[in-house]
PDB file with SEQRES, HELIX, SHEET and CRYST1 records, atoms N, CA, C and O in Angstrom:
SEQRES   1 A   85  UNK UNK UNK UNK UNK UNK UNK UNK UNK UNK UNK UNK UNK          
SEQRES   2 A   85  UNK UNK UNK UNK UNK UNK UNK UNK UNK UNK UNK UNK UNK          
SEQRES   3 A   85  UNK UNK UNK UNK UNK UNK UNK UNK UNK UNK UNK UNK UNK          
SEQRES   4 A   85  UNK UNK UNK UNK UNK UNK UNK UNK UNK UNK UNK UNK UNK          
SEQRES   5 A   85  UNK UNK UNK UNK UNK UNK UNK UNK UNK UNK UNK UNK UNK          
SEQRES   6 A   85  UNK UNK UNK UNK UNK UNK UNK UNK UNK UNK UNK UNK UNK          
SEQRES   7 A   85  UNK UNK UNK UNK UNK UNK UNK                                  
HELIX    1 AA1 UNK A   10  UNK A   18  1                                   9    
HELIX    2 AA2 UNK A   29  UNK A   31  5                                   3    
HELIX    3 AA3 UNK A   40  UNK A   42  5                                   3    
HELIX    4 AA4 UNK A   43  UNK A   53  1                                  11    
HELIX    5 AA5 UNK A   71  UNK A   75  3                                   5    
HELIX    6 AA6 UNK A   76  UNK A   82  1                                   7    
SHEET    1 AA1 2 UNK A  22  UNK A  26  0                                        
SHEET    2 AA1 2 UNK A  33  UNK A  37 -1                                        
SHEET    1 AA2 2 UNK A  62  UNK A  63  0                                        
SHEET    2 AA2 2 UNK A  66  UNK A  67 -1                                        
CRYST1    1.000    1.000    1.000  90.00  90.00  90.00 P 1           1          
ATOM      1  N   UNK A   1      23.794 -59.327 -10.500  1.00  0.00           N  
ATOM      2  CA  UNK A   1      23.968 -58.871 -11.918  1.00  0.00           C  
ATOM      3  C   UNK A   1      25.209 -59.435 -12.341  1.00  0.00           C  
ATOM      4  O   UNK A   1      26.171 -59.505 -11.576  1.00  0.00           O  
ATOM      5  N   UNK A   2      25.239 -59.885 -13.655  1.00  0.00           N  
ATOM      6  CA  UNK A   2      26.530 -60.393 -14.189  1.00  0.00           C  
ATOM      7  C   UNK A   2      26.530 -60.239 -15.752  1.00  0.00           C  
ATOM      8  O   UNK A   2      25.493 -60.227 -16.415  1.00  0.00           O  
ATOM      9  N   UNK A   3      27.724 -60.129 -16.247  1.00  0.00           N  
ATOM     10  CA  UNK A   3      27.858 -59.939 -17.688  1.00  0.00           C  
ATOM     11  C   UNK A   3      27.781 -61.217 -18.395  1.00  0.00           C  
ATOM     12  O   UNK A   3      27.726 -62.270 -17.759  1.00  0.00           O  
ATOM     13  N   UNK A   4      27.773 -61.187 -19.688  1.00  0.00           N  
ATOM     14  CA  UNK A   4      27.979 -62.455 -20.506  1.00  0.00           C  
ATOM     15  C   UNK A   4      29.412 -62.863 -20.377  1.00  0.00           C  
ATOM     16  O   UNK A   4      30.316 -62.063 -20.615  1.00  0.00           O  
ATOM     17  N   UNK A   5      29.634 -64.105 -20.000  1.00  0.00           N  
ATOM     18  CA  UNK A   5      31.043 -64.579 -19.748  1.00  0.00           C  
ATOM     19  C   UNK A   5      31.377 -65.672 -20.695  1.00  0.00           C  
ATOM     20  O   UNK A   5      30.525 -66.490 -21.041  1.00  0.00           O  
ATOM     21  N   UNK A   6      32.686 -65.703 -21.148  1.00  0.00           N  
ATOM     22  CA  UNK A   6      33.143 -66.681 -22.028  1.00  0.00           C  
ATOM     23  C   UNK A   6      33.708 -67.818 -21.303  1.00  0.00           C  
ATOM     24  O   UNK A   6      34.926 -67.986 -21.253  1.00  0.00           O  
ATOM     25  N   UNK A   7      32.796 -68.678 -20.686  1.00  0.00           N  
ATOM     26  CA  UNK A   7      33.192 -69.824 -19.783  1.00  0.00           C  
ATOM     27  C   UNK A   7      32.304 -71.024 -20.219  1.00  0.00           C  
ATOM     28  O   UNK A   7      31.131 -70.817 -20.528  1.00  0.00           O  
ATOM     29  N   UNK A   8      32.804 -72.198 -20.251  1.00  0.00           N  
ATOM     30  CA  UNK A   8      31.984 -73.299 -20.683  1.00  0.00           C  
ATOM     31  C   UNK A   8      30.714 -73.495 -19.881  1.00  0.00           C  
ATOM     32  O   UNK A   8      29.760 -74.037 -20.438  1.00  0.00           O  
ATOM     33  N   UNK A   9      30.628 -73.135 -18.731  1.00  0.00           N  
ATOM     34  CA  UNK A   9      29.412 -73.321 -17.855  1.00  0.00           C  
ATOM     35  C   UNK A   9      28.406 -72.227 -18.015  1.00  0.00           C  
ATOM     36  O   UNK A   9      27.415 -72.195 -17.286  1.00  0.00           O  
ATOM     37  N   UNK A  10      28.634 -71.263 -19.007  1.00  0.00           N  
ATOM     38  CA  UNK A  10      27.722 -70.075 -19.035  1.00  0.00           C  
ATOM     39  C   UNK A  10      26.301 -70.498 -19.411  1.00  0.00           C  
ATOM     40  O   UNK A  10      25.355 -69.855 -18.956  1.00  0.00           O  
ATOM     41  N   UNK A  11      26.107 -71.514 -20.194  1.00  0.00           N  
ATOM     42  CA  UNK A  11      24.776 -71.937 -20.600  1.00  0.00           C  
ATOM     43  C   UNK A  11      24.037 -72.361 -19.284  1.00  0.00           C  
ATOM     44  O   UNK A  11      22.867 -72.015 -19.120  1.00  0.00           O  
ATOM     45  N   UNK A  12      24.664 -73.066 -18.397  1.00  0.00           N  
ATOM     46  CA  UNK A  12      24.115 -73.494 -17.159  1.00  0.00           C  
ATOM     47  C   UNK A  12      23.721 -72.218 -16.264  1.00  0.00           C  
ATOM     48  O   UNK A  12      22.649 -72.120 -15.667  1.00  0.00           O  
ATOM     49  N   UNK A  13      24.704 -71.293 -16.259  1.00  0.00           N  
ATOM     50  CA  UNK A  13      24.453 -70.089 -15.560  1.00  0.00           C  
ATOM     51  C   UNK A  13      23.179 -69.358 -16.038  1.00  0.00           C  
ATOM     52  O   UNK A  13      22.391 -68.891 -15.215  1.00  0.00           O  
ATOM     53  N   UNK A  14      22.994 -69.268 -17.271  1.00  0.00           N  
ATOM     54  CA  UNK A  14      21.724 -68.720 -17.844  1.00  0.00           C  
ATOM     55  C   UNK A  14      20.447 -69.435 -17.494  1.00  0.00           C  
ATOM     56  O   UNK A  14      19.364 -68.867 -17.356  1.00  0.00           O  
ATOM     57  N   UNK A  15      20.679 -70.854 -17.350  1.00  0.00           N  
ATOM     58  CA  UNK A  15      19.610 -71.589 -17.032  1.00  0.00           C  
ATOM     59  C   UNK A  15      19.160 -71.419 -15.582  1.00  0.00           C  
ATOM     60  O   UNK A  15      17.964 -71.402 -15.292  1.00  0.00           O  
ATOM     61  N   UNK A  16      20.138 -71.290 -14.669  1.00  0.00           N  
ATOM     62  CA  UNK A  16      19.883 -70.952 -13.316  1.00  0.00           C  
ATOM     63  C   UNK A  16      19.225 -69.665 -13.072  1.00  0.00           C  
ATOM     64  O   UNK A  16      18.252 -69.542 -12.328  1.00  0.00           O  
ATOM     65  N   UNK A  17      19.814 -68.653 -13.755  1.00  0.00           N  
ATOM     66  CA  UNK A  17      19.362 -67.259 -13.752  1.00  0.00           C  
ATOM     67  C   UNK A  17      17.941 -67.177 -14.254  1.00  0.00           C  
ATOM     68  O   UNK A  17      17.130 -66.522 -13.598  1.00  0.00           O  
ATOM     69  N   UNK A  18      17.593 -67.753 -15.300  1.00  0.00           N  
ATOM     70  CA  UNK A  18      16.238 -67.646 -15.853  1.00  0.00           C  
ATOM     71  C   UNK A  18      15.206 -68.434 -15.014  1.00  0.00           C  
ATOM     72  O   UNK A  18      14.009 -68.153 -15.077  1.00  0.00           O  
ATOM     73  N   UNK A  19      15.681 -69.421 -14.228  1.00  0.00           N  
ATOM     74  CA  UNK A  19      14.772 -70.032 -13.377  1.00  0.00           C  
ATOM     75  C   UNK A  19      14.585 -69.371 -12.033  1.00  0.00           C  
ATOM     76  O   UNK A  19      13.854 -69.885 -11.186  1.00  0.00           O  
ATOM     77  N   UNK A  20      15.252 -68.206 -11.815  1.00  0.00           N  
ATOM     78  CA  UNK A  20      15.133 -67.505 -10.502  1.00  0.00           C  
ATOM     79  C   UNK A  20      13.739 -66.938 -10.342  1.00  0.00           C  
ATOM     80  O   UNK A  20      12.929 -67.027 -11.264  1.00  0.00           O  
ATOM     81  N   UNK A  21      13.432 -66.339  -9.155  1.00  0.00           N  
ATOM     82  CA  UNK A  21      12.172 -65.699  -8.967  1.00  0.00           C  
ATOM     83  C   UNK A  21      11.893 -64.647  -9.949  1.00  0.00           C  
ATOM     84  O   UNK A  21      10.735 -64.447 -10.315  1.00  0.00           O  
ATOM     85  N   UNK A  22      12.944 -63.915 -10.430  1.00  0.00           N  
ATOM     86  CA  UNK A  22      12.822 -62.833 -11.328  1.00  0.00           C  
ATOM     87  C   UNK A  22      14.118 -62.736 -12.172  1.00  0.00           C  
ATOM     88  O   UNK A  22      15.216 -62.724 -11.616  1.00  0.00           O  
ATOM     89  N   UNK A  23      13.989 -62.670 -13.455  1.00  0.00           N  
ATOM     90  CA  UNK A  23      15.161 -62.542 -14.347  1.00  0.00           C  
ATOM     91  C   UNK A  23      14.961 -61.420 -15.318  1.00  0.00           C  
ATOM     92  O   UNK A  23      13.892 -61.328 -15.922  1.00  0.00           O  
ATOM     93  N   UNK A  24      15.890 -60.598 -15.492  1.00  0.00           N  
ATOM     94  CA  UNK A  24      15.872 -59.523 -16.522  1.00  0.00           C  
ATOM     95  C   UNK A  24      17.173 -59.357 -17.122  1.00  0.00           C  
ATOM     96  O   UNK A  24      18.182 -59.747 -16.534  1.00  0.00           O  
ATOM     97  N   UNK A  25      17.220 -58.765 -18.337  1.00  0.00           N  
ATOM     98  CA  UNK A  25      18.402 -58.423 -19.035  1.00  0.00           C  
ATOM     99  C   UNK A  25      18.406 -56.877 -19.152  1.00  0.00           C  
ATOM    100  O   UNK A  25      17.418 -56.272 -19.568  1.00  0.00           O  
ATOM    101  N   UNK A  26      19.496 -56.288 -18.788  1.00  0.00           N  
ATOM    102  CA  UNK A  26      19.537 -54.794 -18.760  1.00  0.00           C  
ATOM    103  C   UNK A  26      20.722 -54.288 -19.611  1.00  0.00           C  
ATOM    104  O   UNK A  26      21.612 -55.080 -19.919  1.00  0.00           O  
ATOM    105  N   UNK A  27      20.765 -53.023 -19.993  1.00  0.00           N  
ATOM    106  CA  UNK A  27      21.875 -52.442 -20.684  1.00  0.00           C  
ATOM    107  C   UNK A  27      21.940 -52.936 -22.210  1.00  0.00           C  
ATOM    108  O   UNK A  27      21.107 -53.633 -22.790  1.00  0.00           O  
ATOM    109  N   UNK A  28      23.050 -52.442 -22.679  1.00  0.00           N  
ATOM    110  CA  UNK A  28      23.273 -52.952 -24.150  1.00  0.00           C  
ATOM    111  C   UNK A  28      24.828 -52.795 -24.330  1.00  0.00           C  
ATOM    112  O   UNK A  28      25.496 -51.985 -23.687  1.00  0.00           O  
ATOM    113  N   UNK A  29      25.330 -53.658 -25.273  1.00  0.00           N  
ATOM    114  CA  UNK A  29      26.780 -53.577 -25.622  1.00  0.00           C  
ATOM    115  C   UNK A  29      27.586 -53.925 -24.402  1.00  0.00           C  
ATOM    116  O   UNK A  29      27.361 -54.967 -23.786  1.00  0.00           O  
ATOM    117  N   UNK A  30      28.551 -53.048 -24.029  1.00  0.00           N  
ATOM    118  CA  UNK A  30      29.440 -53.336 -22.903  1.00  0.00           C  
ATOM    119  C   UNK A  30      28.853 -53.319 -21.528  1.00  0.00           C  
ATOM    120  O   UNK A  30      29.402 -53.809 -20.542  1.00  0.00           O  
ATOM    121  N   UNK A  31      27.598 -52.668 -21.542  1.00  0.00           N  
ATOM    122  CA  UNK A  31      26.982 -52.518 -20.191  1.00  0.00           C  
ATOM    123  C   UNK A  31      25.814 -53.547 -20.079  1.00  0.00           C  
ATOM    124  O   UNK A  31      25.013 -53.456 -19.148  1.00  0.00           O  
ATOM    125  N   UNK A  32      25.719 -54.473 -20.971  1.00  0.00           N  
ATOM    126  CA  UNK A  32      24.710 -55.496 -20.922  1.00  0.00           C  
ATOM    127  C   UNK A  32      24.840 -56.451 -19.717  1.00  0.00           C  
ATOM    128  O   UNK A  32      25.943 -56.950 -19.493  1.00  0.00           O  
ATOM    129  N   UNK A  33      23.811 -56.731 -18.946  1.00  0.00           N  
ATOM    130  CA  UNK A  33      23.975 -57.454 -17.737  1.00  0.00           C  
ATOM    131  C   UNK A  33      22.778 -58.444 -17.602  1.00  0.00           C  
ATOM    132  O   UNK A  33      21.678 -58.107 -18.039  1.00  0.00           O  
ATOM    133  N   UNK A  34      22.952 -59.589 -17.042  1.00  0.00           N  
ATOM    134  CA  UNK A  34      21.837 -60.541 -16.642  1.00  0.00           C  
ATOM    135  C   UNK A  34      21.484 -60.272 -15.170  1.00  0.00           C  
ATOM    136  O   UNK A  34      22.378 -60.133 -14.335  1.00  0.00           O  
ATOM    137  N   UNK A  35      20.232 -60.203 -14.865  1.00  0.00           N  
ATOM    138  CA  UNK A  35      19.978 -59.846 -13.469  1.00  0.00           C  
ATOM    139  C   UNK A  35      18.982 -61.009 -12.976  1.00  0.00           C  
ATOM    140  O   UNK A  35      17.958 -61.258 -13.612  1.00  0.00           O  
ATOM    141  N   UNK A  36      19.302 -61.638 -11.923  1.00  0.00           N  
ATOM    142  CA  UNK A  36      18.539 -62.662 -11.341  1.00  0.00           C  
ATOM    143  C   UNK A  36      18.237 -62.408  -9.840  1.00  0.00           C  
ATOM    144  O   UNK A  36      19.097 -62.041  -9.040  1.00  0.00           O  
ATOM    145  N   UNK A  37      16.984 -62.629  -9.544  1.00  0.00           N  
ATOM    146  CA  UNK A  37      16.601 -62.345  -8.172  1.00  0.00           C  
ATOM    147  C   UNK A  37      16.199 -63.699  -7.487  1.00  0.00           C  
ATOM    148  O   UNK A  37      15.310 -64.394  -7.979  1.00  0.00           O  
ATOM    149  N   UNK A  38      16.817 -64.038  -6.430  1.00  0.00           N  
ATOM    150  CA  UNK A  38      16.580 -65.213  -5.700  1.00  0.00           C  
ATOM    151  C   UNK A  38      15.883 -64.903  -4.301  1.00  0.00           C  
ATOM    152  O   UNK A  38      16.096 -63.822  -3.752  1.00  0.00           O  
ATOM    153  N   UNK A  39      15.174 -65.718  -3.815  1.00  0.00           N  
ATOM    154  CA  UNK A  39      14.560 -65.659  -2.424  1.00  0.00           C  
ATOM    155  C   UNK A  39      15.471 -66.546  -1.569  1.00  0.00           C  
ATOM    156  O   UNK A  39      16.192 -67.416  -2.058  1.00  0.00           O  
ATOM    157  N   UNK A  40      15.400 -66.296  -0.381  1.00  0.00           N  
ATOM    158  CA  UNK A  40      16.154 -67.047   0.636  1.00  0.00           C  
ATOM    159  C   UNK A  40      16.039 -68.562   0.531  1.00  0.00           C  
ATOM    160  O   UNK A  40      16.982 -69.316   0.774  1.00  0.00           O  
ATOM    161  N   UNK A  41      14.850 -68.955   0.163  1.00  0.00           N  
ATOM    162  CA  UNK A  41      14.613 -70.403   0.089  1.00  0.00           C  
ATOM    163  C   UNK A  41      15.344 -70.984  -1.122  1.00  0.00           C  
ATOM    164  O   UNK A  41      15.508 -72.201  -1.208  1.00  0.00           O  
ATOM    165  N   UNK A  42      15.809 -70.096  -2.108  1.00  0.00           N  
ATOM    166  CA  UNK A  42      16.639 -70.626  -3.142  1.00  0.00           C  
ATOM    167  C   UNK A  42      18.006 -70.377  -3.125  1.00  0.00           C  
ATOM    168  O   UNK A  42      18.649 -70.179  -4.156  1.00  0.00           O  
ATOM    169  N   UNK A  43      18.547 -70.376  -1.862  1.00  0.00           N  
ATOM    170  CA  UNK A  43      20.082 -70.075  -1.601  1.00  0.00           C  
ATOM    171  C   UNK A  43      20.883 -71.079  -2.246  1.00  0.00           C  
ATOM    172  O   UNK A  43      21.936 -70.715  -2.770  1.00  0.00           O  
ATOM    173  N   UNK A  44      20.549 -72.260  -2.287  1.00  0.00           N  
ATOM    174  CA  UNK A  44      21.414 -73.299  -2.885  1.00  0.00           C  
ATOM    175  C   UNK A  44      21.570 -73.076  -4.430  1.00  0.00           C  
ATOM    176  O   UNK A  44      22.651 -73.284  -4.981  1.00  0.00           O  
ATOM    177  N   UNK A  45      20.422 -72.633  -5.136  1.00  0.00           N  
ATOM    178  CA  UNK A  45      20.508 -72.414  -6.572  1.00  0.00           C  
ATOM    179  C   UNK A  45      21.322 -71.135  -6.770  1.00  0.00           C  
ATOM    180  O   UNK A  45      22.047 -71.084  -7.764  1.00  0.00           O  
ATOM    181  N   UNK A  46      21.284 -70.169  -5.987  1.00  0.00           N  
ATOM    182  CA  UNK A  46      22.023 -68.873  -6.048  1.00  0.00           C  
ATOM    183  C   UNK A  46      23.471 -69.229  -5.901  1.00  0.00           C  
ATOM    184  O   UNK A  46      24.308 -68.679  -6.617  1.00  0.00           O  
ATOM    185  N   UNK A  47      23.807 -70.131  -4.996  1.00  0.00           N  
ATOM    186  CA  UNK A  47      25.274 -70.489  -4.811  1.00  0.00           C  
ATOM    187  C   UNK A  47      25.725 -71.266  -6.062  1.00  0.00           C  
ATOM    188  O   UNK A  47      26.880 -71.083  -6.445  1.00  0.00           O  
ATOM    189  N   UNK A  48      24.950 -72.090  -6.716  1.00  0.00           N  
ATOM    190  CA  UNK A  48      25.331 -72.738  -7.950  1.00  0.00           C  
ATOM    191  C   UNK A  48      25.568 -71.734  -9.006  1.00  0.00           C  
ATOM    192  O   UNK A  48      26.548 -71.885  -9.735  1.00  0.00           O  
ATOM    193  N   UNK A  49      24.741 -70.674  -9.176  1.00  0.00           N  
ATOM    194  CA  UNK A  49      24.966 -69.690 -10.167  1.00  0.00           C  
ATOM    195  C   UNK A  49      26.192 -68.840  -9.788  1.00  0.00           C  
ATOM    196  O   UNK A  49      26.975 -68.510 -10.680  1.00  0.00           O  
ATOM    197  N   UNK A  50      26.387 -68.493  -8.591  1.00  0.00           N  
ATOM    198  CA  UNK A  50      27.491 -67.669  -8.260  1.00  0.00           C  
ATOM    199  C   UNK A  50      28.835 -68.372  -8.423  1.00  0.00           C  
ATOM    200  O   UNK A  50      29.835 -67.709  -8.696  1.00  0.00           O  
ATOM    201  N   UNK A  51      28.888 -69.710  -8.262  1.00  0.00           N  
ATOM    202  CA  UNK A  51      30.061 -70.453  -8.495  1.00  0.00           C  
ATOM    203  C   UNK A  51      30.570 -70.367  -9.993  1.00  0.00           C  
ATOM    204  O   UNK A  51      31.740 -70.604 -10.293  1.00  0.00           O  
ATOM    205  N   UNK A  52      29.644 -70.028 -10.862  1.00  0.00           N  
ATOM    206  CA  UNK A  52      29.930 -69.791 -12.259  1.00  0.00           C  
ATOM    207  C   UNK A  52      30.230 -68.350 -12.574  1.00  0.00           C  
ATOM    208  O   UNK A  52      31.231 -68.037 -13.219  1.00  0.00           O  
ATOM    209  N   UNK A  53      29.360 -67.472 -12.118  1.00  0.00           N  
ATOM    210  CA  UNK A  53      29.526 -66.025 -12.542  1.00  0.00           C  
ATOM    211  C   UNK A  53      30.301 -65.163 -11.466  1.00  0.00           C  
ATOM    212  O   UNK A  53      30.645 -64.014 -11.741  1.00  0.00           O  
ATOM    213  N   UNK A  54      30.546 -65.682 -10.349  1.00  0.00           N  
ATOM    214  CA  UNK A  54      31.279 -65.052  -9.364  1.00  0.00           C  
ATOM    215  C   UNK A  54      32.731 -64.858  -9.611  1.00  0.00           C  
ATOM    216  O   UNK A  54      33.386 -64.089  -8.908  1.00  0.00           O  
ATOM    217  N   UNK A  55      33.260 -65.543 -10.603  1.00  0.00           N  
ATOM    218  CA  UNK A  55      34.604 -65.271 -10.983  1.00  0.00           C  
ATOM    219  C   UNK A  55      34.911 -64.017 -11.623  1.00  0.00           C  
ATOM    220  O   UNK A  55      36.067 -63.597 -11.679  1.00  0.00           O  
ATOM    221  N   UNK A  56      33.880 -63.373 -12.131  1.00  0.00           N  
ATOM    222  CA  UNK A  56      33.968 -62.170 -12.900  1.00  0.00           C  
ATOM    223  C   UNK A  56      33.949 -60.989 -11.885  1.00  0.00           C  
ATOM    224  O   UNK A  56      33.067 -60.939 -11.027  1.00  0.00           O  
ATOM    225  N   UNK A  57      34.909 -60.048 -11.980  1.00  0.00           N  
ATOM    226  CA  UNK A  57      34.848 -58.908 -11.144  1.00  0.00           C  
ATOM    227  C   UNK A  57      33.694 -57.984 -11.488  1.00  0.00           C  
ATOM    228  O   UNK A  57      33.398 -57.083 -10.704  1.00  0.00           O  
ATOM    229  N   UNK A  58      33.039 -58.158 -12.603  1.00  0.00           N  
ATOM    230  CA  UNK A  58      31.823 -57.358 -13.006  1.00  0.00           C  
ATOM    231  C   UNK A  58      30.565 -58.007 -12.479  1.00  0.00           C  
ATOM    232  O   UNK A  58      29.488 -57.483 -12.767  1.00  0.00           O  
ATOM    233  N   UNK A  59      30.597 -59.081 -11.747  1.00  0.00           N  
ATOM    234  CA  UNK A  59      29.472 -59.622 -11.059  1.00  0.00           C  
ATOM    235  C   UNK A  59      29.099 -58.749  -9.928  1.00  0.00           C  
ATOM    236  O   UNK A  59      29.985 -58.333  -9.181  1.00  0.00           O  
ATOM    237  N   UNK A  60      27.881 -58.441  -9.743  1.00  0.00           N  
ATOM    238  CA  UNK A  60      27.510 -57.666  -8.512  1.00  0.00           C  
ATOM    239  C   UNK A  60      26.498 -58.391  -7.678  1.00  0.00           C  
ATOM    240  O   UNK A  60      25.619 -59.072  -8.207  1.00  0.00           O  
ATOM    241  N   UNK A  61      26.610 -58.254  -6.388  1.00  0.00           N  
ATOM    242  CA  UNK A  61      25.611 -58.819  -5.476  1.00  0.00           C  
ATOM    243  C   UNK A  61      24.760 -57.733  -4.977  1.00  0.00           C  
ATOM    244  O   UNK A  61      25.279 -56.792  -4.376  1.00  0.00           O  
ATOM    245  N   UNK A  62      23.431 -57.789  -5.190  1.00  0.00           N  
ATOM    246  CA  UNK A  62      22.579 -56.749  -4.688  1.00  0.00           C  
ATOM    247  C   UNK A  62      21.578 -57.286  -3.701  1.00  0.00           C  
ATOM    248  O   UNK A  62      21.137 -58.427  -3.846  1.00  0.00           O  
ATOM    249  N   UNK A  63      21.201 -56.522  -2.712  1.00  0.00           N  
ATOM    250  CA  UNK A  63      20.107 -56.817  -1.726  1.00  0.00           C  
ATOM    251  C   UNK A  63      19.269 -55.507  -1.802  1.00  0.00           C  
ATOM    252  O   UNK A  63      19.753 -54.382  -1.678  1.00  0.00           O  
ATOM    253  N   UNK A  64      17.949 -55.789  -2.023  1.00  0.00           N  
ATOM    254  CA  UNK A  64      17.012 -54.751  -2.190  1.00  0.00           C  
ATOM    255  C   UNK A  64      17.559 -53.765  -3.225  1.00  0.00           C  
ATOM    256  O   UNK A  64      17.573 -52.552  -3.014  1.00  0.00           O  
ATOM    257  N   UNK A  65      18.008 -54.327  -4.346  1.00  0.00           N  
ATOM    258  CA  UNK A  65      18.589 -53.568  -5.479  1.00  0.00           C  
ATOM    259  C   UNK A  65      19.664 -52.630  -5.215  1.00  0.00           C  
ATOM    260  O   UNK A  65      19.862 -51.700  -5.997  1.00  0.00           O  
ATOM    261  N   UNK A  66      20.405 -52.804  -4.133  1.00  0.00           N  
ATOM    262  CA  UNK A  66      21.588 -52.082  -3.901  1.00  0.00           C  
ATOM    263  C   UNK A  66      22.761 -52.956  -3.686  1.00  0.00           C  
ATOM    264  O   UNK A  66      22.674 -54.004  -3.046  1.00  0.00           O  
ATOM    265  N   UNK A  67      23.975 -52.483  -4.275  1.00  0.00           N  
ATOM    266  CA  UNK A  67      25.228 -53.312  -4.176  1.00  0.00           C  
ATOM    267  C   UNK A  67      25.591 -53.449  -2.677  1.00  0.00           C  
ATOM    268  O   UNK A  67      25.417 -52.497  -1.917  1.00  0.00           O  
ATOM    269  N   UNK A  68      26.077 -54.585  -2.266  1.00  0.00           N  
ATOM    270  CA  UNK A  68      26.528 -54.907  -0.954  1.00  0.00           C  
ATOM    271  C   UNK A  68      28.005 -54.980  -0.919  1.00  0.00           C  
ATOM    272  O   UNK A  68      28.639 -55.809  -1.572  1.00  0.00           O  
ATOM    273  N   UNK A  69      28.581 -54.022  -0.078  1.00  0.00           N  
ATOM    274  CA  UNK A  69      30.077 -54.135   0.092  1.00  0.00           C  
ATOM    275  C   UNK A  69      30.514 -55.415   0.611  1.00  0.00           C  
ATOM    276  O   UNK A  69      29.800 -56.001   1.425  1.00  0.00           O  
ATOM    277  N   UNK A  70      31.742 -55.965   0.179  1.00  0.00           N  
ATOM    278  CA  UNK A  70      32.242 -57.198   0.707  1.00  0.00           C  
ATOM    279  C   UNK A  70      31.398 -58.412   0.502  1.00  0.00           C  
ATOM    280  O   UNK A  70      31.719 -59.465   1.053  1.00  0.00           O  
ATOM    281  N   UNK A  71      30.344 -58.334  -0.252  1.00  0.00           N  
ATOM    282  CA  UNK A  71      29.482 -59.628  -0.430  1.00  0.00           C  
ATOM    283  C   UNK A  71      30.205 -60.672  -1.072  1.00  0.00           C  
ATOM    284  O   UNK A  71      30.041 -61.810  -0.632  1.00  0.00           O  
ATOM    285  N   UNK A  72      30.974 -60.493  -2.033  1.00  0.00           N  
ATOM    286  CA  UNK A  72      31.782 -61.600  -2.744  1.00  0.00           C  
ATOM    287  C   UNK A  72      32.886 -62.139  -1.818  1.00  0.00           C  
ATOM    288  O   UNK A  72      33.122 -63.347  -1.824  1.00  0.00           O  
ATOM    289  N   UNK A  73      33.539 -61.346  -1.064  1.00  0.00           N  
ATOM    290  CA  UNK A  73      34.625 -61.737  -0.237  1.00  0.00           C  
ATOM    291  C   UNK A  73      34.211 -62.336   1.171  1.00  0.00           C  
ATOM    292  O   UNK A  73      34.861 -63.232   1.709  1.00  0.00           O  
ATOM    293  N   UNK A  74      33.202 -61.830   1.660  1.00  0.00           N  
ATOM    294  CA  UNK A  74      32.840 -62.173   2.983  1.00  0.00           C  
ATOM    295  C   UNK A  74      31.350 -62.704   3.276  1.00  0.00           C  
ATOM    296  O   UNK A  74      31.186 -63.766   3.876  1.00  0.00           O  
ATOM    297  N   UNK A  75      30.317 -61.954   2.847  1.00  0.00           N  
ATOM    298  CA  UNK A  75      28.969 -62.333   3.087  1.00  0.00           C  
ATOM    299  C   UNK A  75      28.553 -63.599   2.362  1.00  0.00           C  
ATOM    300  O   UNK A  75      27.999 -64.478   3.021  1.00  0.00           O  
ATOM    301  N   UNK A  76      28.757 -63.761   1.144  1.00  0.00           N  
ATOM    302  CA  UNK A  76      28.416 -65.041   0.442  1.00  0.00           C  
ATOM    303  C   UNK A  76      29.079 -66.189   0.887  1.00  0.00           C  
ATOM    304  O   UNK A  76      28.463 -67.209   1.197  1.00  0.00           O  
ATOM    305  N   UNK A  77      30.438 -66.075   0.946  1.00  0.00           N  
ATOM    306  CA  UNK A  77      31.078 -67.389   1.553  1.00  0.00           C  
ATOM    307  C   UNK A  77      30.552 -67.807   2.941  1.00  0.00           C  
ATOM    308  O   UNK A  77      30.536 -69.010   3.202  1.00  0.00           O  
ATOM    309  N   UNK A  78      30.139 -66.954   3.810  1.00  0.00           N  
ATOM    310  CA  UNK A  78      29.628 -67.330   5.058  1.00  0.00           C  
ATOM    311  C   UNK A  78      28.282 -67.971   4.876  1.00  0.00           C  
ATOM    312  O   UNK A  78      27.982 -68.937   5.577  1.00  0.00           O  
ATOM    313  N   UNK A  79      27.424 -67.477   3.948  1.00  0.00           N  
ATOM    314  CA  UNK A  79      26.105 -68.181   3.645  1.00  0.00           C  
ATOM    315  C   UNK A  79      26.395 -69.420   3.046  1.00  0.00           C  
ATOM    316  O   UNK A  79      25.744 -70.382   3.452  1.00  0.00           O  
ATOM    317  N   UNK A  80      27.255 -69.604   2.144  1.00  0.00           N  
ATOM    318  CA  UNK A  80      27.521 -70.930   1.461  1.00  0.00           C  
ATOM    319  C   UNK A  80      28.006 -71.886   2.546  1.00  0.00           C  
ATOM    320  O   UNK A  80      27.651 -73.061   2.460  1.00  0.00           O  
ATOM    321  N   UNK A  81      28.714 -71.535   3.471  1.00  0.00           N  
ATOM    322  CA  UNK A  81      29.149 -72.429   4.553  1.00  0.00           C  
ATOM    323  C   UNK A  81      28.035 -73.101   5.313  1.00  0.00           C  
ATOM    324  O   UNK A  81      28.172 -74.216   5.815  1.00  0.00           O  
ATOM    325  N   UNK A  82      26.843 -72.335   5.387  1.00  0.00           N  
ATOM    326  CA  UNK A  82      25.675 -72.734   6.162  1.00  0.00           C  
ATOM    327  C   UNK A  82      24.755 -73.670   5.344  1.00  0.00           C  
ATOM    328  O   UNK A  82      23.892 -74.327   5.925  1.00  0.00           O  
ATOM    329  N   UNK A  83      24.913 -73.736   4.080  1.00  0.00           N  
ATOM    330  CA  UNK A  83      23.970 -74.511   3.166  1.00  0.00           C  
ATOM    331  C   UNK A  83      24.693 -75.790   2.968  1.00  0.00           C  
ATOM    332  O   UNK A  83      25.847 -75.846   2.542  1.00  0.00           O  
ATOM    333  N   UNK A  84      23.883 -76.941   3.333  1.00  0.00           N  
ATOM    334  CA  UNK A  84      24.467 -78.281   3.162  1.00  0.00           C  
ATOM    335  C   UNK A  84      24.515 -78.550   1.583  1.00  0.00           C  
ATOM    336  O   UNK A  84      23.711 -78.101   0.766  1.00  0.00           O  
ATOM    337  N   UNK A  85      25.593 -79.352   1.320  1.00  0.00           N  
ATOM    338  CA  UNK A  85      25.686 -79.866  -0.099  1.00  0.00           C  
ATOM    339  C   UNK A  85      24.981 -81.160  -0.271  1.00  0.00           C  
ATOM    340  O   UNK A  85      24.963 -81.712  -1.371  1.00  0.00           O  
TER     341      UNK A  85                                                      
END                                                                             
């Protein structure tokens, strides 16, 4: 889940999120978030999205709809290392 961000690549982030297996918008005002669900076969597209929205401390990584501790600092970088560019 990620908030609306004021970055030049945000349009591309929305494109990637909307093309995910499941995309939803939740909340309103300051709690508004974009939620994209990716399957393991789409890990490269998730990486592309996270390179844009992962800069925000408000971006959350969920697995089975639960936040994952240290996902941003440890888990995702390890996964990105395994995906060829």
